[in-house]
C-alpha positions in Angstrom: -111.8 -50.4 27.4 -111.3 -52.0 24.0 -112.2 -48.7 22.2 -109.7 -46.9 24.4 -107.0 -49.3 23.5 -107.9 -49.0 19.8 -107.8 -45.2 20.0 -104.4 -45.3 21.8 -103.0 -47.6 19.1 -104.2 -45.4 16.3 -102.6 -42.3 17.9 -99.3 -44.1 18.3 -99.4 -45.2 14.7 -100.2 -41.7 13.5 -97.3 -40.3 15.4 -94.9 -42.9 14.0 -96.1 -42.3 10.5 -95.7 -38.5 10.8 -92.1 -38.7 12.2 -90.2 -39.0 8.9 -91.8 -35.9 7.6 -90.4 -33.9 10.5 -86.8 -35.2 10.0 -84.5 -33.0 8.0 -83.5 -34.4 4.6 -79.9 -35.5 4.4 -78.3 -34.1 1.2 -75.9 -36.6 -0.4 -72.3 -35.6 -0.4 -70.7 -34.2 -3.6 -67.0 -34.5 -2.7 -65.9 -36.7 0.2 -68.2 -35.7 3.0 -68.9 -32.2 1.7 -71.6 -30.6 -0.5 -71.2 -27.8 -2.9 -71.7 -24.3 -1.4 -70.5 -25.3 2.1 -68.3 -22.8 4.0 -64.7 -23.6 5.0 -65.8 -24.2 8.6 -68.5 -26.6 7.4 -66.1 -28.5 5.2 -63.5 -28.8 8.1 -66.2 -30.4 10.2 -66.5 -33.2 7.7 -62.8 -34.0 7.8 -61.2 -36.0 10.7 -57.8 -34.4 10.4 -56.3 -30.9 10.4 -55.6 -29.2 7.1 -51.9 -28.8 6.2 -52.9 -25.9 3.9 -55.5 -23.3 4.8 -55.9 -20.0 2.9 -57.2 -16.7 4.2 -61.0 -16.6 4.5 -60.7 -12.8 3.7 -59.5 -13.6 0.1 -62.1 -14.1 -2.6 -60.5 -17.5 -3.4 -59.1 -19.8 -0.8 -58.1 -23.4 -0.4 -58.0 -26.1 2.2 -55.5 -29.0 1.8 -55.4 -32.4 3.5 -53.3 -35.5 3.1 -54.9 -38.9 2.6 -54.7 -42.2 0.8 -57.1 -43.2 -2.0 -57.0 -46.8 -3.4 -53.6 -47.3 -1.6 -52.2 -44.2 -3.4 -50.9 -41.3 -1.3 -52.6 -38.0 -2.3 -53.3 -34.4 -1.4 -57.0 -33.4 -1.1 -57.7 -29.8 -2.1 -61.0 -27.9 -1.5 -61.5 -24.6 -3.4 -63.8 -21.9 -2.2 -65.0 -18.8 -4.0 -66.5 -16.1 -1.8 -66.8 -18.6 1.0 -68.6 -21.2 -1.1 -67.2 -24.7 -1.9 -67.0 -24.9 -5.7 -64.5 -27.7 -6.4 -62.5 -30.5 -4.9 -59.4 -32.4 -6.2 -57.3 -35.4 -5.5 -53.7 -34.9 -6.5 -52.0 -38.2 -6.5 -48.5 -38.0 -4.9 -47.4 -41.5 -5.3 -43.9 -41.6 -6.9 -42.6 -44.3 -9.3 -39.2 -44.9 -10.9 -40.9 -46.6 -13.8 -43.3 -44.1 -15.6 -45.5 -46.9 -16.9 -46.6 -47.4 -13.3 -48.5 -44.1 -13.5 -50.6 -45.5 -16.3 -51.4 -48.4 -14.1 -52.5 -46.0 -11.4 -54.7 -44.2 -13.9 -56.3 -47.4 -14.9 -57.0 -48.4 -11.3 -58.7 -45.1 -10.6 -60.6 -45.2 -13.9 -62.0 -48.6 -13.0 -63.0 -47.4 -9.5 -64.7 -44.3 -10.9 -66.5 -46.3 -13.5 -67.8 -48.7 -10.9 -69.3 -45.8 -8.9 -70.4 -43.5 -11.7 -70.8 -45.7 -14.7 -69.4 -45.3 -18.2 -67.5 -42.0 -18.7 -69.1 -39.5 -21.0 -65.7 -38.6 -22.4 -62.7 -41.0 -22.6 -59.7 -39.7 -24.6 -56.1 -40.3 -25.2 -54.4 -37.4 -27.0 -51.0 -37.5 -28.8 -49.1 -34.3 -29.2 -46.2 -36.3 -30.6 -46.7 -39.8 -32.0 -43.1 -41.0 -31.6 -44.1 -43.7 -29.1 -47.7 -44.2 -30.2 -47.1 -47.7 -31.7 -45.0 -48.9 -28.8 -47.1 -49.4 -25.7 -44.0 -50.3 -23.7 -42.9 -46.7 -23.9 -46.3 -45.0 -23.2 -45.1 -44.2 -19.7 -42.2 -42.3 -21.2 -44.6 -40.7 -23.7 -46.6 -39.3 -20.8 -43.5 -38.2 -18.9 -42.2 -36.1 -21.8 -45.6 -34.6 -22.7 -46.2 -36.6 -25.8 -49.4 -38.2 -24.5 -52.2 -37.2 -22.2 -55.2 -39.1 -21.0 -58.5 -37.8 -19.7 -61.9 -39.2 -18.8 -65.1 -37.4 -17.6 -68.1 -38.6 -15.6 -71.1 -36.6 -14.6 -73.7 -36.6 -11.8 -76.6 -34.2 -11.5 -74.5 -31.8 -9.4 -70.9 -32.6 -10.5 -68.4 -32.9 -13.3 -65.7 -35.4 -12.5 -62.4 -35.5 -14.5 -59.6 -38.0 -14.2 -56.5 -36.8 -16.0 -52.9 -37.9 -16.6 -50.3 -35.6 -18.0 -46.6 -34.9 -17.9 -43.7 -32.6 -18.9 -40.0 -32.7 -18.4 -40.4 -36.2 -16.8 -42.8 -34.9 -14.1 -46.1 -36.7 -14.2 -49.4 -35.4 -12.7 -52.4 -37.6 -12.0 -55.5 -35.8 -10.8 -59.2 -36.3 -10.1 -61.1 -33.1 -10.2 -64.7 -32.6 -9.0 -66.4 -29.4 -10.0 -69.8 -28.0 -9.0 -72.2 -27.4 -11.9 -74.1 -24.9 -9.9 -71.2 -22.8 -8.6 -68.5 -23.2 -11.3 -69.5 -19.8 -12.8 -68.1 -18.2 -9.6 -64.6 -19.4 -10.5 -65.0 -18.3 -14.1 -66.3 -14.9 -13.1 -63.3 -14.4 -10.7 -60.8 -15.4 -13.3 -62.3 -13.0 -15.8 -62.2 -10.2 -13.1 -58.5 -10.9 -12.4 -57.7 -10.9 -16.2 -59.4 -7.5 -16.6 -57.4 -6.1 -13.7 -54.2 -6.9 -15.6 -55.3 -5.5 -18.9 
């Protein structure tokens, strides 16, 4: 009886130990809940809402657009597909401010959040096209708004390039976080080259 109990216990233990090997591996997400290479339908299954923009799947390049809030900032979420494969994602911050300096504060908040998740950026730059306001930090918001100053930072994961950018022109300011697949980014480049050749 004791031998039978020992045999049964051993069989149960072997079954339990073998279960994890039979479970499918869960691939970590690359952008929101999606992974690079997903189809539009697969991406839609990861989003709780309905897209407010949806391109034609018959086109070589299509987009899905959603509305969301990130770090209390209103934003549009854009997914880009090339030949039915997810190649990039983007947060376009839509928060509006009367004081252009507030956009710099938004950039800093997002920079801190990205650095906490992904570590120190591999690139961290402030570029001046016109140095009129360079020595006057109180006017840096205006400098961005008129296109004198741009800011950009880049993080990397094994699968993804992540770029936070702040730019402006004619008092319109854009704040973006772009996620691009390292594996599939060549698809977008190839499509752009093909379109250029068509026009030549």
